[in-house]
ZAGU-264803 format. One line per field, with one value per atom (N, C-alpha, C): atom name; z, x, y. Coordinates in steps of 0.2 Angstrom, whole numbers, plus 5000, padded with zeros to 4 digits. Layout:
# residues N
atom = [CA:...]
zz = [Z:...]
xx = [X:...]
yy = [Y:...]
END
This chain:
# residues 406
atom = [N:CA:C:N:CA:C:N:CA:C:N:CA:C:N:CA:C:N:CA:C:N:CA:C:N:CA:C:N:CA:C:N:CA:C:N:CA:C:N:CA:C:N:CA:C:N:CA:C:N:CA:C:N:CA:C:N:CA:C:N:CA:C:N:CA:C:N:CA:C:N:CA:C:N:CA:C:N:CA:C:N:CA:C:N:CA:C:N:CA:C:N:CA:C:N:CA:C:N:CA:C:N:CA:C:N:CA:C:N:CA:C:N:CA:C:N:CA:C:N:CA:C:N:CA:C:N:CA:C:N:CA:C:N:CA:C:N:CA:C:N:CA:C:N:CA:C:N:CA:C:N:CA:C:N:CA:C:N:CA:C:N:CA:C:N:CA:C:N:CA:C:N:CA:C:N:CA:C:N:CA:C:N:CA:C:N:CA:C:N:CA:C:N:CA:C:N:CA:C:N:CA:C:N:CA:C:N:CA:C:N:CA:C:N:CA:C:N:CA:C:N:CA:C:N:CA:C:N:CA:C:N:CA:C:N:CA:C:N:CA:C:N:CA:C:N:CA:C:N:CA:C:N:CA:C:N:CA:C:N:CA:C:N:CA:C:N:CA:C:N:CA:C:N:CA:C:N:CA:C:N:CA:C:N:CA:C:N:CA:C:N:CA:C:N:CA:C:N:CA:C:N:CA:C:N:CA:C:N:CA:C:N:CA:C:N:CA:C:N:CA:C:N:CA:C:N:CA:C:N:CA:C:N:CA:C:N:CA:C:N:CA:C:N:CA:C:N:CA:C:N:CA:C:N:CA:C:N:CA:C:N:CA:C:N:CA:C:N:CA:C:N:CA:C:N:CA:C:N:CA:C:N:CA:C:N:CA:C:N:CA:C:N:CA:C:N:CA:C:N:CA:C:N:CA:C:N:CA:C:N:CA:C:N:CA:C:N:CA:C:N:CA:C:N:CA:C:N:CA:C:N:CA:C:N:CA:C:N:CA:C:N:CA:C:N:CA:C:N:CA:C:N:CA:C:N:CA:C:N:CA:C:N:CA:C:N:CA:C:N:CA:C:N:CA:C:N:CA:C:N:CA:C:N:CA:C:N:CA:C:N:CA:C:N:CA:C:N:CA:C:N:CA:C:N:CA:C:N:CA:C:N:CA:C:N:CA:C:N:CA:C:N:CA:C:N:CA:C:N:CA:C:N:CA:C:N:CA:C:N:CA:C:N:CA:C:N:CA:C:N:CA:C:N:CA:C:N:CA:C:N:CA:C:N:CA:C:N:CA:C:N:CA:C:N:CA:C:N:CA:C:N:CA:C:N:CA:C:N:CA:C:N:CA:C:N:CA:C:N:CA:C:N:CA:C:N:CA:C:N:CA:C:N:CA:C:N:CA:C:N:CA:C:N:CA:C:N:CA:C:N:CA:C:N:CA:C:N:CA:C:N:CA:C:N:CA:C:N:CA:C:N:CA:C:N:CA:C:N:CA:C:N:CA:C:N:CA:C:N:CA:C:N:CA:C:N:CA:C:N:CA:C:N:CA:C:N:CA:C:N:CA:C:N:CA:C:N:CA:C:N:CA:C:N:CA:C:N:CA:C:N:CA:C:N:CA:C:N:CA:C:N:CA:C:N:CA:C:N:CA:C:N:CA:C:N:CA:C:N:CA:C:N:CA:C:N:CA:C:N:CA:C:N:CA:C:N:CA:C:N:CA:C:N:CA:C:N:CA:C:N:CA:C:N:CA:C:N:CA:C:N:CA:C:N:CA:C:N:CA:C:N:CA:C:N:CA:C:N:CA:C:N:CA:C:N:CA:C:N:CA:C:N:CA:C:N:CA:C:N:CA:C:N:CA:C:N:CA:C:N:CA:C:N:CA:C:N:CA:C:N:CA:C:N:CA:C:N:CA:C:N:CA:C:N:CA:C:N:CA:C:N:CA:C:N:CA:C:N:CA:C:N:CA:C:N:CA:C:N:CA:C:N:CA:C:N:CA:C:N:CA:C:N:CA:C:N:CA:C:N:CA:C:N:CA:C:N:CA:C:N:CA:C:N:CA:C:N:CA:C:N:CA:C:N:CA:C:N:CA:C:N:CA:C:N:CA:C:N:CA:C:N:CA:C:N:CA:C:N:CA:C:N:CA:C:N:CA:C:N:CA:C:N:CA:C:N:CA:C:N:CA:C:N:CA:C:N:CA:C:N:CA:C:N:CA:C:N:CA:C:N:CA:C:N:CA:C:N:CA:C:N:CA:C:N:CA:C:N:CA:C:N:CA:C:N:CA:C:N:CA:C:N:CA:C:N:CA:C:N:CA:C:N:CA:C:N:CA:C:N:CA:C:N:CA:C:N:CA:C:N:CA:C:N:CA:C:N:CA:C:N:CA:C:N:CA:C:N:CA:C:N:CA:C:N:CA:C:N:CA:C:N:CA:C:N:CA:C:N:CA:C:N:CA:C:N:CA:C:N:CA:C:N:CA:C:N:CA:C:N:CA:C:N:CA:C:N:CA:C:N:CA:C:N:CA:C:N:CA:C:N:CA:C:N:CA:C:N:CA:C:N:CA:C:N:CA:C:N:CA:C:N:CA:C:N:CA:C:N:CA:C:N:CA:C:N:CA:C:N:CA:C:N:CA:C:N:CA:C:N:CA:C:N:CA:C:N:CA:C:N:CA:C:N:CA:C:N:CA:C:N:CA:C:N:CA:C:N:CA:C:N:CA:C:N:CA:C:N:CA:C:N:CA:C:N:CA:C:N:CA:C:N:CA:C:N:CA:C:N:CA:C:N:CA:C:N:CA:C:N:CA:C:N:CA:C:N:CA:C:N:CA:C:N:CA:C:N:CA:C:N:CA:C:N:CA:C:N:CA:C:N:CA:C:N:CA:C:N:CA:C:N:CA:C:N:CA:C:N:CA:C:N:CA:C:N:CA:C:N:CA:C:N:CA:C:N:CA:C:N:CA:C:N:CA:C:N:CA:C:N:CA:C:N:CA:C:N:CA:C:N:CA:C:N:CA:C:N:CA:C:N:CA:C:N:CA:C:N:CA:C:N:CA:C:N:CA:C:N:CA:C:N:CA:C:N:CA:C:N:CA:C:N:CA:C:N:CA:C:N:CA:C:N:CA:C:N:CA:C:N:CA:C:N:CA:C:N:CA:C:N:CA:C:N:CA:C:N:CA:C]
zz = [4966:4966:4957:4953:4947:4945:4948:4948:4947:4950:4951:4944:4941:4937:4931:4928:4923:4925:4930:4932:4935:4933:4935:4941:4946:4954:4954:4956:4960:4967:4969:4978:4981:4983:4987:4994:4997:5002:5007:5011:5014:5022:5025:5031:5037:5040:5046:5047:5053:5054:5050:5049:5046:5037:5036:5029:5031:5037:5036:5033:5033:5030:5023:5020:5013:5009:5012:5009:5006:5013:5012:5006:5007:5003:4995:4994:4988:4985:4989:4988:4987:4989:4988:4982:4981:4973:4969:4969:4963:4964:4968:4968:4965:4964:4963:4955:4952:4946:4943:4947:4947:4945:4941:4942:4946:4950:4957:4954:4954:4953:4961:4963:4970:4970:4974:4974:4982:4984:4989:4993:4998:5001:5003:5005:5008:5015:5018:5025:5026:5019:5020:5020:5016:5015:5022:5027:5034:5037:5034:5038:5035:5028:5024:5017:5015:5010:5004:4998:4991:4988:4990:4987:4991:4995:4997:4992:4992:4989:4980:4978:4971:4970:4976:4974:4975:4979:4980:4973:4970:4964:4958:4959:4953:4947:4950:4946:4949:4947:4951:4954:4961:4964:4962:4964:4960:4968:4968:4974:4973:4966:4965:4959:4958:4953:4948:4948:4945:4942:4941:4940:4933:4932:4924:4921:4924:4922:4915:4917:4912:4907:4901:4895:4895:4899:4897:4903:4909:4916:4919:4918:4919:4924:4928:4933:4934:4936:4938:4933:4928:4922:4919:4918:4915:4921:4927:4931:4932:4935:4934:4929:4922:4917:4915:4918:4917:4922:4928:4932:4932:4934:4935:4941:4946:4952:4956:4961:4965:4972:4976:4983:4986:4993:4997:5003:5006:5012:5013:5018:5024:5021:5022:5022:5028:5030:5035:5037:5043:5043:5040:5039:5036:5029:5026:5018:5016:5022:5021:5020:5025:5024:5018:5015:5009:5004:5004:4999:4999:5006:5006:5004:5005:5003:4996:4992:4985:4985:4990:4989:4984:4980:4976:4975:4980:4980:4982:4979:4980:4976:4973:4968:4969:4975:4978:4976:4982:4980:4973:4970:4964:4959:4959:4954:4956:4962:4964:4963:4962:4959:4953:4949:4941:4939:4944:4942:4938:4932:4930:4933:4937:4942:4941:4934:4933:4931:4929:4927:4932:4936:4941:4947:4951:4958:4962:4967:4973:4980:4982:4988:4994:5000:5005:5011:5014:5018:5026:5029:5034:5039:5043:5049:5053:5060:5063:5070:5075:5081:5083:5087:5090:5091:5094:5095:5089:5085:5078:5073:5074:5070:5072:5079:5081:5080:5080:5079:5075:5077:5071:5066:5066:5060:5055:5058:5053:5051:5054:5054:5047:5049:5043:5036:5038:5031:5026:5030:5027:5023:5027:5025:5018:5018:5012:5006:5008:5002:5000:5005:5003:4998:4999:4993:4988:4990:4982:4977:4980:4976:4979:4983:4986:4991:4990:4994:5001:5008:5014:5016:5015:5018:5024:5029:5036:5040:5046:5050:5055:5057:5062:5070:5073:5080:5084:5089:5091:5095:5096:5097:5093:5096:5091:5092:5088:5089:5095:5097:5101:5109:5109:5115:5116:5114:5113:5111:5113:5110:5107:5101:5099:5092:5088:5081:5079:5072:5069:5065:5067:5065:5055:5052:5046:5045:5039:5039:5038:5039:5037:5029:5026:5018:5015:5019:5017:5014:5020:5019:5014:5014:5007:5001:5000:4993:4991:4997:4996:4994:4997:4996:4988:4987:4982:4976:4975:4972:4969:4976:4975:4972:4972:4969:4963:4960:4951:4948:4953:4949:4946:4939:4937:4941:4943:4946:4942:4942:4938:4941:4949:4953:4959:4956:4960:4960:4965:4969:4970:4969:4972:4979:4982:4989:4987:4989:4989:4995:4997:5003:4999:5004:5004:5010:5009:5016:5012:5019:5018:5024:5023:5028:5029:5035:5039:5042:5044:5050:5056:5060:5066:5071:5071:5073:5081:5086:5092:5095:5096:5100:5107:5109:5117:5118:5123:5125:5121:5120:5118:5110:5109:5103:5097:5091:5086:5080:5076:5066:5063:5060:5054:5048:5045:5040:5036:5032:5030:5027:5025:5022:5026:5022:5025:5026:5020:5020:5015:5014:5009:5001:4998:4992:4993:4999:5000:5003:5005:5007:5002:4997:4990:4987:4986:4983:4986:4992:4996:4994:4994:4991:4986:4979:4972:4973:4975:4976:4977:4984:4986:4981:4978:4972:4966:4965:4959:4962:4968:4968:4973:4975:4978:4986:4989:4997:4998:5003:5003:5010:5013:5019:5017:5024:5023:5029:5028:5034:5034:5041:5039:5046:5045:5049:5052:5057:5061:5058:5056:5051:5054:5054:5055:5050:5047:5041:5042:5040:5040:5037:5039:5036:5030:5023:5019:5020:5019:5021:5018:5022:5019:5019:5020:5021:5027:5030:5033:5036:5041:5043:5049:5047:5054:5055:5059:5064:5065:5063:5064:5066:5068:5070:5066:5069:5064:5060:5055:5050:5051:5056:5058:5060:5062:5064:5056:5052:5046:5041:5043:5040:5042:5049:5050:5050:5050:5047:5039:5036:5029:5026:5028:5028:5028:5035:5037:5033:5032:5027:5021:5017:5011:5008:5012:5010:5008:5010:5008:4999:4999:4995:4986:4982:4975:4971:4975:4974:4979:4979:4985:4982:4985:4983:4988:4988:4994:4994:4996:4995:5002:5007:5014:5012:5016:5015:5021:5020:5025:5029:5035:5036:5034:5031:5029:5035:5042:5045:5053:5057:5065:5071:5077:5079:5083:5084:5085:5092:5097:5104:5105:5107:5110:5116:5119:5127:5130:5137:5138:5144:5144:5148:5142:5144:5140:5141:5135:5135:5139:5142:5146:5143:5142:5142:5149:5150:5156:5157:5151:5153:5150:5149:5146:5138:5136:5128:5125:5127:5123:5120:5114:5110:5110:5112:5112:5105:5104:5099:5098:5091:5089:5085:5086:5081:5078:5071:5067:5064:5063:5059:5054:5049:5043:5046:5042:5043:5038:5039:5034:5028:5021:5015:5014:5015:5014:5007:5003:4996:4993:4994:4990:4993:5000:5002:4999:4998:4997:4989:4986:4977:4975:4979:4979:4983:4985:4988:4983:4985:4980:4977:4980:4977:4972:4973:4967:4962:4963:4958:4953:4955:4952:4949:4950:4947:4950:4957:4960:4963:4963:4968:4963:4961:4958:4962:4962:4967:4964:4966:4964:4969:4969:4972:4971:4976:4975:4976:4973:4974:4976:4981:4981:4980:4976:4975:4974:4977:4977:4970:4967:4960:4956:4949:4945:4945:4945:4947:4941:4935:4930:4933:4933:4932:4940:4946:4952:4952:4951:4950:4947:4941:4936:4939:4942:4946:4951:4955:4960:4959:4953:4950:4950:4946:4945:4951:4955:4962:4966:4967:4971:4967:4961:4958:4956:4955:4954:4947:4944:4938:4936:4942:4941:4947:4946:4950:4949:4954:4953:4956:4952:4955:4956:4960:4961:4964:4964:4967:4974:4980:4986:4990:4992:4996:4995:4988:4986:4987:4985:4988:4994:4998:5005:5009:5010:5013:5009:5003:4998:4996:4992:4990:4983:4979:4972:4970:4966:4964:4956:4954:4947:4948:4945:4945:4938:4938:4932:4934:4929:4930:4926:4928:4926:4925:4919:4920:4915:4912:4908:4902:4899:4893:4892:4898:4898:4903:4901:4907:4904:4909:4905:4911:4909:4913:4915:4923:4924:4926:4923:4923:4930:4932:4939:4941:4946:4947:4954:4958:4964:4965:4972:4973:4972:4974:4971:4965:4961:4953:4952:4954:4951:4954:4961:4963:4959:4956:4952:4945:4943:4938:4936:4943:4945:4945:4949:4951:4944:4939:4933:4929:4929:4926:4929:4935:4938:4935:4935:4934:4927:4923:4917:4916:4921:4921:4926:4929:4933:4929:4930:4928:4932:4927:4930:4934:4940:4944:4944:4945:4943:4947]
xx = [4963:4968:4969:4972:4974:4976:4983:4987:4985:4979:4975:4969:4968:4963:4965:4960:4962:4966:4969:4974:4970:4972:4971:4974:4971:4974:4970:4976:4975:4975:4968:4968:4967:4973:4972:4971:4968:4966:4969:4973:4975:4971:4971:4967:4970:4964:4965:4959:4957:4952:4952:4958:4959:4953:4953:4949:4943:4941:4933:4936:4943:4944:4946:4947:4949:4942:4937:4930:4930:4931:4933:4938:4943:4949:4948:4944:4942:4937:4931:4927:4933:4937:4941:4946:4946:4951:4947:4940:4936:4933:4932:4930:4936:4943:4950:4949:4944:4946:4949:4950:4954:4949:4950:4947:4950:4946:4949:4947:4952:4950:4953:4948:4950:4951:4956:4960:4959:4955:4956:4958:4961:4963:4959:4959:4953:4952:4959:4958:4955:4955:4952:4944:4943:4936:4932:4935:4933:4931:4933:4933:4929:4927:4924:4922:4916:4914:4915:4916:4918:4913:4906:4899:4901:4903:4905:4909:4915:4921:4918:4914:4911:4907:4902:4899:4902:4906:4910:4915:4918:4923:4919:4912:4909:4912:4916:4920:4920:4919:4919:4925:4926:4931:4936:4942:4946:4949:4949:4951:4954:4954:4959:4959:4967:4971:4968:4963:4959:4953:4952:4946:4943:4938:4936:4934:4933:4931:4937:4942:4948:4950:4948:4949:4954:4961:4968:4970:4964:4966:4972:4974:4979:4978:4974:4973:4978:4984:4990:4993:4994:4996:4991:4986:4981:4981:4979:4978:4984:4990:4996:4999:4996:4999:4993:4988:4982:4984:4988:4988:4993:4991:4995:4999:4997:4999:4998:5000:4996:4997:4992:4991:4988:4992:4990:4989:4981:4979:4973:4972:4979:4983:4990:4994:4998:4995:4996:5003:5006:5011:5013:5007:5008:5009:5005:5007:5013:5018:5024:5028:5027:5031:5031:5025:5024:5027:5028:5031:5038:5041:5048:5051:5047:5049:5047:5045:5042:5038:5034:5028:5022:5020:5016:5010:5006:5002:4994:4993:4987:4987:4981:4982:4985:4984:4986:4995:4997:5003:5007:5003:5006:5005:5002:5002:5006:5008:5014:5021:5020:5026:5027:5021:5022:5022:5020:5021:5027:5025:5032:5036:5041:5044:5045:5049:5051:5044:5038:5032:5027:5026:5020:5022:5023:5023:5020:5024:5019:5020:5015:5013:5011:5014:5011:5010:5002:4999:4999:5005:5005:4999:4996:4992:4992:4993:4993:4994:4995:4995:5003:5004:5010:5016:5015:5020:5022:5017:5019:5023:5021:5023:5032:5033:5040:5044:5041:5045:5051:5055:5062:5060:5057:5055:5052:5048:5042:5047:5051:5056:5060:5064:5068:5063:5058:5054:5051:5053:5050:5055:5062:5068:5069:5067:5068:5064:5058:5053:5054:5056:5059:5064:5069:5075:5073:5067:5065:5061:5060:5057:5050:5048:5042:5041:5036:5037:5032:5036:5033:5029:5023:5020:5019:5022:5022:5015:5016:5009:5008:5002:5000:5001:4998:4999:4993:4991:4984:4981:4974:4971:4970:4972:4972:4965:4963:4958:4958:4964:4965:4963:4963:4964:4969:4976:4981:4982:4986:4988:4997:4997:5004:5005:5011:5012:5008:5006:5003:4998:4994:4988:4988:4983:4984:4983:4987:4986:4978:4977:4969:4968:4963:4962:4964:4964:4965:4972:4977:4984:4986:4983:4985:4984:4979:4978:4982:4984:4989:4996:4998:5004:5004:4998:4998:4997:4995:4995:5001:5006:5013:5017:5017:5021:5019:5012:5012:5013:5014:5014:5022:5022:5029:5034:5039:5045:5049:5045:5048:5054:5052:5056:5061:5062:5068:5075:5077:5082:5082:5077:5076:5073:5073:5070:5065:5059:5053:5052:5052:5050:5044:5038:5032:5030:5026:5023:5017:5012:5004:5002:4994:4990:4990:4988:4988:4993:4994:4997:4993:4997:4992:4996:4994:4999:4994:4997:4995:4994:4988:4987:4988:4984:4986:4985:4986:4986:4980:4975:4968:4967:4969:4966:4972:4970:4976:4972:4977:4974:4977:4972:4974:4970:4968:4964:4961:4958:4953:4957:4963:4966:4964:4964:4964:4971:4975:4981:4979:4973:4973:4976:4976:4980:4988:4991:4997:4999:4994:4995:4995:4989:4988:4995:4999:5006:5012:5011:5016:5016:5010:5007:5010:5010:5009:5017:5021:5028:5031:5027:5031:5029:5023:5021:5026:5029:5034:5040:5041:5048:5053:5049:5055:5054:5060:5060:5056:5051:5046:5047:5047:5047:5041:5037:5029:5029:5031:5030:5023:5019:5012:5009:5007:5004:4998:4995:4989:4983:4983:4978:4976:4972:4971:4968:4975:4975:4980:4979:4983:4990:4995:5003:5002:5003:5004:5010:5009:5013:5020:5025:5032:5034:5030:5032:5034:5040:5042:5038:5035:5031:5034:5033:5036:5030:5028:5023:5024:5022:5023:5017:5017:5010:5012:5017:5017:5020:5020:5024:5031:5033:5041:5043:5040:5042:5043:5038:5038:5044:5044:5051:5055:5057:5064:5065:5059:5059:5062:5059:5059:5066:5069:5075:5080:5079:5083:5084:5078:5076:5079:5077:5078:5085:5090:5096:5098:5092:5094:5089:5084:5080:5082:5079:5081:5073:5068:5061:5058:5055:5053:5044:5040:5034:5031:5029:5026:5018:5013:5007:5003:5008:5003:5000:4997:4993:4997:5002:5005:5003:5002:5000:5005:5004:5007:5009:5005:5007:5006:5009:5007:5007:5004:5004:5010:5013:5020:5021:5017:5016:5011:5013:5006:5006:5000:5000:5001:5003:5007:5000:4995:4989:4982:4978:4971:4969:4967:4966:4958:4956:4949:4945:4939:4934:4934:4935:4933:4927:4923:4915:4915:4921:4923:4920:4921:4918:4924:4929:4936:4938:4940:4944:4951:4954:4961:4966:4969:4973:4979:4980:4984:4990:4996:5001:5002:5004:5006:5013:5017:5023:5023:5027:5027:5030:5028:5030:5036:5041:5046:5041:5045:5042:5046:5043:5046:5048:5043:5045:5049:5049:5053:5060:5060:5067:5071:5066:5069:5071:5067:5068:5073:5076:5083:5088:5088:5094:5098:5104:5109:5108:5105:5103:5097:5093:5087:5091:5095:5097:5102:5106:5110:5107:5100:5096:5097:5100:5100:5094:5088:5084:5078:5072:5066:5061:5059:5054:5046:5042:5035:5030:5027:5023:5017:5012:5005:5003:4996:4991:4985:4981:4976:4971:4969:4967:4959:4955:4947:4944:4949:4947:4954:4953:4956:4964:4962:4966:4972:4971:4978:4982:4980:4983:4988:4984:4987:4992:4990:4995:5002:5001:5005:5010:5007:5013:5016:5012:5016:5021:5021:5026:5031:5032:5038:5040:5036:5039:5041:5040:5042:5049:5049:5055:5055:5050:5049:5047:5051:5050:5042:5038:5030:5028:5021:5017:5009:5007:5000:4995:4989:4984:4979:4973:4967:4963:4957:4952:4950:4955:4953:4948:4945:4939:4934:4933:4928:4930:4937:4938:4942:4942:4946:4942:4945:4941:4939:4938:4934:4939:4937:4940:4942:4938:4942:4942:4946:4950:4950:4951:4953:4960:4965:4971:4973:4978:4981:4989:4992:4999:5004:5006:5009:5017:5021:5026:5029:5036:5037:5035:5033:5029:5023:5020:5011:5008:5001:4999:4996:4993:4989:4985:4978:4973:4971:4971:4970:4963:4958:4952:4949:4944:4941:4942:4944:4945:4947:4947:4949:4956:4957:4965:4970:4968:4973:4974:4969:4972:4975:4974:4976:4984:4985:4992:4996:4993:4996:4998:4994:4995:5002:5001:5006:5013:5013:5019:5023:5019:5020:5024:5020:5022:5029:5031:5036:5042:5040:5045:5048:5043:5047:5051:5051:5054:5060:5061:5068:5072:5078:5083:5082:5082:5083:5089:5087:5093:5095:5101:5104:5101]
yy = [4987:4989:4988:4993:4992:4986:4985:4980:4972:4972:4965:4964:4970:4970:4966:4961:4956:4951:4950:4946:4938:4932:4927:4924:4923:4920:4913:4909:4904:4903:4903:4904:4897:4894:4889:4889:4884:4884:4877:4877:4871:4871:4866:4866:4870:4872:4878:4882:4884:4886:4895:4896:4903:4904:4897:4897:4901:4904:4909:4915:4918:4923:4922:4916:4915:4918:4917:4920:4926:4930:4937:4939:4934:4937:4936:4930:4930:4935:4937:4943:4948:4951:4957:4957:4951:4948:4949:4948:4950:4956:4959:4966:4970:4968:4972:4969:4967:4964:4959:4954:4948:4942:4938:4930:4926:4923:4919:4912:4906:4901:4896:4893:4890:4883:4882:4876:4873:4869:4867:4859:4858:4851:4848:4843:4839:4841:4842:4847:4854:4858:4862:4863:4857:4857:4857:4854:4852:4859:4864:4871:4875:4876:4880:4875:4875:4872:4874:4869:4872:4874:4875:4878:4885:4887:4894:4897:4893:4897:4897:4892:4893:4898:4900:4904:4911:4912:4918:4919:4914:4916:4914:4912:4911:4905:4902:4896:4889:4884:4878:4877:4875:4873:4866:4865:4861:4858:4851:4848:4841:4839:4833:4831:4829:4829:4824:4821:4815:4819:4826:4829:4828:4824:4823:4828:4835:4840:4842:4840:4843:4837:4839:4834:4830:4834:4830:4826:4828:4825:4827:4833:4838:4843:4844:4851:4853:4851:4853:4857:4855:4859:4864:4862:4867:4873:4872:4878:4882:4878:4883:4888:4884:4889:4895:4894:4900:4905:4904:4909:4915:4920:4925:4923:4921:4921:4914:4911:4907:4909:4909:4911:4907:4904:4898:4902:4903:4906:4904:4900:4900:4893:4895:4890:4887:4881:4877:4875:4873:4870:4863:4860:4853:4855:4860:4862:4866:4869:4872:4866:4862:4855:4851:4851:4847:4851:4857:4861:4861:4861:4860:4853:4848:4841:4840:4845:4843:4839:4837:4833:4835:4830:4831:4827:4823:4817:4820:4828:4831:4837:4839:4843:4850:4852:4858:4859:4854:4854:4853:4849:4847:4852:4856:4862:4867:4867:4872:4870:4862:4860:4861:4860:4862:4868:4872:4879:4883:4886:4889:4895:4893:4898:4904:4905:4911:4916:4912:4918:4918:4912:4913:4914:4919:4919:4914:4913:4908:4913:4914:4918:4913:4913:4909:4913:4913:4917:4912:4912:4906:4907:4902:4902:4896:4898:4892:4894:4889:4891:4893:4899:4901:4897:4890:4886:4882:4881:4877:4883:4889:4894:4895:4895:4897:4889:4883:4877:4877:4875:4873:4871:4866:4863:4868:4871:4876:4881:4883:4890:4886:4880:4877:4877:4873:4873:4879:4883:4890:4893:4894:4895:4891:4884:4880:4883:4883:4885:4894:4897:4904:4904:4899:4896:4894:4891:4889:4894:4899:4905:4907:4904:4906:4914:4917:4922:4922:4922:4921:4928:4929:4937:4937:4933:4933:4932:4934:4932:4939:4937:4943:4941:4945:4944:4944:4939:4942:4934:4936:4930:4924:4920:4912:4908:4904:4899:4895:4892:4888:4891:4898:4901:4906:4903:4906:4914:4918:4924:4924:4925:4927:4928:4926:4926:4920:4919:4913:4914:4919:4921:4923:4921:4923:4930:4934:4940:4942:4947:4951:4951:4948:4949:4955:4961:4968:4967:4965:4965:4959:4955:4949:4952:4955:4959:4963:4968:4975:4970:4964:4961:4959:4955:4952:4958:4963:4969:4970:4972:4974:4969:4962:4957:4957:4959:4958:4966:4971:4978:4977:4982:4984:4986:4985:4987:4992:4998:5004:5009:5009:5012:5010:5002:4998:5002:5003:5007:5014:5017:5022:5022:5028:5030:5036:5035:5039:5042:5049:5052:5056:5054:5057:5060:5066:5070:5068:5069:5068:5071:5073:5075:5081:5084:5090:5092:5099:5099:5102:5102:5106:5111:5116:5122:5124:5122:5123:5131:5132:5137:5140:5132:5131:5123:5121:5114:5109:5114:5109:5112:5118:5121:5121:5122:5124:5125:5126:5128:5122:5119:5114:5115:5109:5111:5103:5104:5096:5091:5091:5086:5079:5074:5069:5064:5065:5061:5056:5054:5049:5048:5055:5053:5054:5056:5055:5048:5044:5037:5033:5034:5031:5030:5038:5038:5034:5036:5030:5022:5020:5012:5013:5015:5016:5015:5018:5019:5013:5011:5004:4998:4998:4993:4994:4999:5000:4998:4996:4993:4998:5004:5009:5008:5011:5010:5016:5017:5022:5025:5031:5035:5040:5038:5043:5047:5054:5058:5061:5058:5060:5065:5069:5074:5070:5074:5069:5067:5061:5057:5051:5047:5041:5036:5035:5030:5025:5019:5012:5014:5013:5013:5007:5009:5003:4999:4993:4987:4989:4989:4990:4996:5001:5008:5011:5014:5018:5022:5023:5030:5034:5040:5046:5050:5049:5054:5061:5067:5071:5077:5083:5087:5094:5098:5104:5105:5110:5112:5112:5115:5115:5108:5103:5098:5092:5094:5091:5092:5101:5102:5100:5098:5096:5089:5085:5077:5078:5081:5081:5083:5088:5090:5086:5082:5077:5070:5069:5061:5062:5067:5068:5068:5069:5067:5060:5055:5049:5048:5052:5051:5053:5051:5052:5056:5055:5056:5059:5066:5069:5071:5067:5069:5074:5081:5084:5084:5080:5080:5084:5085:5088:5094:5097:5101:5105:5110:5111:5119:5120:5127:5132:5138:5143:5148:5148:5153:5149:5150:5147:5153:5151:5156:5157:5165:5166:5164:5162:5159:5155:5148:5145:5146:5146:5147:5140:5141:5134:5131:5136:5133:5135:5132:5134:5140:5144:5151:5151:5154:5153:5160:5161:5166:5169:5176:5177:5182:5181:5185:5192:5194:5202:5203:5198:5199:5200:5201:5202:5196:5196:5191:5192:5186:5186:5187:5191:5193:5187:5187:5180:5183:5183:5185:5179:5180:5173:5174:5169:5169:5164:5166:5161:5155:5149:5144:5141:5138:5137:5133:5134:5131:5125:5119:5113:5112:5113:5111:5116:5122:5125:5125:5125:5124:5116:5113:5106:5106:5109:5111:5115:5119:5123:5120:5114:5111:5108:5108:5105:5099:5094:5088:5089:5093:5095:5098:5104:5107:5105:5099:5095:5089:5088:5084:5075:5076:5070:5068:5074:5073:5076:5071:5074:5076:5082:5086:5086:5083:5084:5088:5092:5097:5096:5098:5097:5104:5105:5113:5111:5113:5112:5119:5120:5127:5124:5132:5133:5137:5139:5142:5142:5145:5145:5140:5135:5130:5130:5128:5130:5134:5141:5147:5147:5146:5145:5139:5134:5128:5130:5132:5134:5139:5145:5150:5147:5141:5139:5134:5131:5127:5130:5136:5141:5144:5145:5149:5146:5138:5134:5130:5131:5127:5121:5119:5110:5109:5102:5102:5098:5095:5093:5095:5098:5099:5097:5094:5090:5095:5098:5102:5098:5100:5098:5103:5104:5107:5105:5108:5105:5104:5108:5108:5102:5101:5097:5090:5089:5082:5081:5084:5083:5077:5071:5066:5062:5062:5060:5053:5047:5042:5044:5049:5050:5057:5058:5065:5065:5071:5073:5077:5076:5079:5082:5087:5090:5090:5088:5088:5093:5097:5103:5104:5104:5104:5110:5109:5116:5114:5109:5109:5111:5111:5111:5108:5107:5102:5096:5090:5085:5085:5083:5081:5074:5071:5065:5065:5061:5062:5059:5060:5057:5051:5049:5041:5040:5034:5033:5036:5038:5042:5037:5029:5024:5024:5025:5024:5029:5035:5041:5040:5038:5037:5033:5028:5022:5026:5031:5034:5038:5042:5049:5044:5039:5035:5034:5031:5028:5034:5040:5045:5048:5047:5050:5046:5039:5034:5034:5039:5039:5046:5050:5056:5055:5048:5049:5044:5044:5039:5033:5026:5019:5018:5016:5015:5006:5005:4999:4993]
END
């Protein structure tokens, strides 16, 4: 994730069996371009060794406030001042209590207390038994810690090491990385509601067959994530895809173009930005058979009659909100040839201020792409990169075009 590239993260481990997840978390942070300084409590070292975390982070692990490696013998000051963020994962019930009380008798709680609150965010990924999680003392301590400025990431639900099942599991490493990236992103779309359509549509022929396309939805989901990271409230209307919903994004699943049209036109009244990335079918069968169409051995091929689907982008782009400037519309065009000419014509035909073009078939289902942004002034090419990197850049471009919200 581009938001983590070049960032320095202090990764704190308190005691808990979820420390095994911290190894993968460290690896993912490094992969995202961050540097990671691991700080462990004595309890954490009962579950995973400092040697493991040093090997993964590429840096010596700190565990004592009396560390002689620090020339001034002040690791709590040095580590907290170098950090762009402090992430405690796992954060045990005991460590939450320590933070709530302002304890500072070991290095990790000490550096949390010493951190510059206005500059260095503190994120906590709790991990504990379900009864410990629900205990009034834990809930009271978390409320106090949140009031003091820490961000509680929440917990997962499922089987626990003790054999019980419920809330209290540490979030998965991928989820924590996503939350950290969102926290560190510039909040250029605060106050905006972004509505995104993504994926293909499916137009039924009969109960088991239909017309669709190869769109994976990856670009639209990446854009929803980037808009969320930029501080916007995001609603994602998704066609039939198998992708995980970005954390903090509201998702509405649809099948057909008509369903997507109905949901989009209903929800866009609350939006200030509409981004139409979905590959919507232009036509659908006039009548879907209620039963599976069977071959009868005669060699005759059933004749299908098609009708045109509603044009979601054009309809919304010509709405009163869009024409008044209250709604900024962005379209997408996937072309198989003559990208710039076809995409430019589509922008004018749809009546949108910004259209994003790409060569479709070669990039469907892939993790990277290359885009061209087309507006009334001309066009700008975006070099091939991962779809998430392109989404981040696109959202930054859109943020420069829309008014700042209070």
